[in-house]
N, C-alpha and C positions, 0 to 999 in steps of 0.2 A: 504494499500499500504506499503510495506516495504522501508525504507529509509537506508538500509544499504547500504555503499559503497563498491564495488567490491573492494578488495584489488589488487593491481598491481602485487605482487608475485604470486597470485593464477594462473595467466596465466601460468607461468612457473613450479609452484609446482604440479598444479592439472588441467590441460588443460581441460578434460572433465566436471569438475565442474564449472571452469571459464566460458565456452560455456553455461552451464545450467543457471546461475546465470545471465550472460549477456542477454539471451533470456527472461528470467523472468523480468529482469527490462526494457527491451524494450516493451514487451506486456503489461506490468503494467504502462508505460509513465513514469517510473523512472528515466529518463535521468541523472540526478545529480548523480546517482550510477554508471553510466557506467565507464569503463576503456576505454576511448576514445583513447588512443594511440595504445592500441593493436586491439583494435576494427577496427581501421583504417587499420592497418596492415593486419588484417586479410581479410577485404573486398577488398584491392588490391591484395593479394594474390589470393583471390578466382578467381577475374578478369584473373590474369596473368595464372593461372592452366588451366581454359577453354580456354584461347588462344592458350598456349601450346598444349593441347590435340588436337585442332582442326587442328593446324598444322601439328602435329605427323600423324595424320590419313588422312590428305590430302597427305602428301608425300608417304604414304603408296600405297593410291589408285592410285597416280600418278605412282609411280614404277611399280606397276603390270599391270596397263593399257601399260605402253611402253614396259613392256616384253611380254604381250598378243599380240601387235601390232608388235612388231619387232623379236619376237621368235615364230612363229606360230606353228613349229614343236614340241614344248615343253609346250604347253598349257595344263594345266590339271586343275583337281578340286580344288586342293589348292589354285591356284591364283584366280580362280573364287569366290571362298569362301572368301579368303583374301579381295577382291575387294567388295564383298557382304557386308562383316560386317563392313568393316571402312567406306564404304558409308553408312551405317546404323547409325554408331557412328556420323559421321558429319550430317546427315539430322535431327538427334535427337537433337543434340546439337543446331544446327540451328533453330529448330522448339522450343525448350524449350526456348533458351535465344535469340530472333530475334536480340537482340543488336550486335550479333557476325557477322551477316549478311554483313555488310561493312568490317570488317575485314577479312572475309573469301575470299572478292573480293580483298582487299588490299595486301594478301598475296600469293594469288593464282599464280601468275607468278614467284614469288621468290620461291615458293616449287618446281618448275620444275627441278631447276638444282640440288638440294640435291636427288630427285628421280631419275633422271637421271644418277647421280653418283651411286646411288644403284644399279640401273637396270644393269649399266655397270658393276658393280662389280658381280653381281649375274650371269649374263649372258656370262661374259668373252667378250663381245663385248666393243669397243673401245667408248668413249664418241662421237667420231666424227660420229658413226653410227646413232646416233640420231638427230633429228633437233635441232637447236639453239635454237629455241622458242617451247614453248609449243603445241603439235597438237592437244590438247583437249580443248574444252570450259569449263567454269565451269558448265554450264547446262550440258554436257554430262558426266564430271566427276560424278556429282552427280546423274545422271539418272539411277535408278536402272536396267533399261534394256539395258543399253549402253555397248557395248564390241567394241572395234575397229577391223576392218578387215585389 
């Protein structure tokens, strides 16, 4: 086992090498070699990035579902494709990282307003054209077969 300590400067100077050495130290159980400060930053950022991606994908799905429901004359394949793709991303993230499921439930209603704003901007409809609260359930939003009528 290598006892070499990972220099803290390596994080800034050569990030790929820092990652490699950190992984190697973790695998070999050489915890005293770890650059703990930067490792904690990376772990926190990783969790934040996953949450941000989940939130962004949810807003996209909700915005397209709103447009689908409230502008039926303009429905198109690109809206359907976007709904499908962003649902896939959300379902994949929730399947791969089950710890995100409570977060999804927590942010679901909060994502409705930005989705509603986006839908209003794209459709030219006023915000008051849409319900105050989300007309879709979390289950409908993630259901690959659901499209509102």
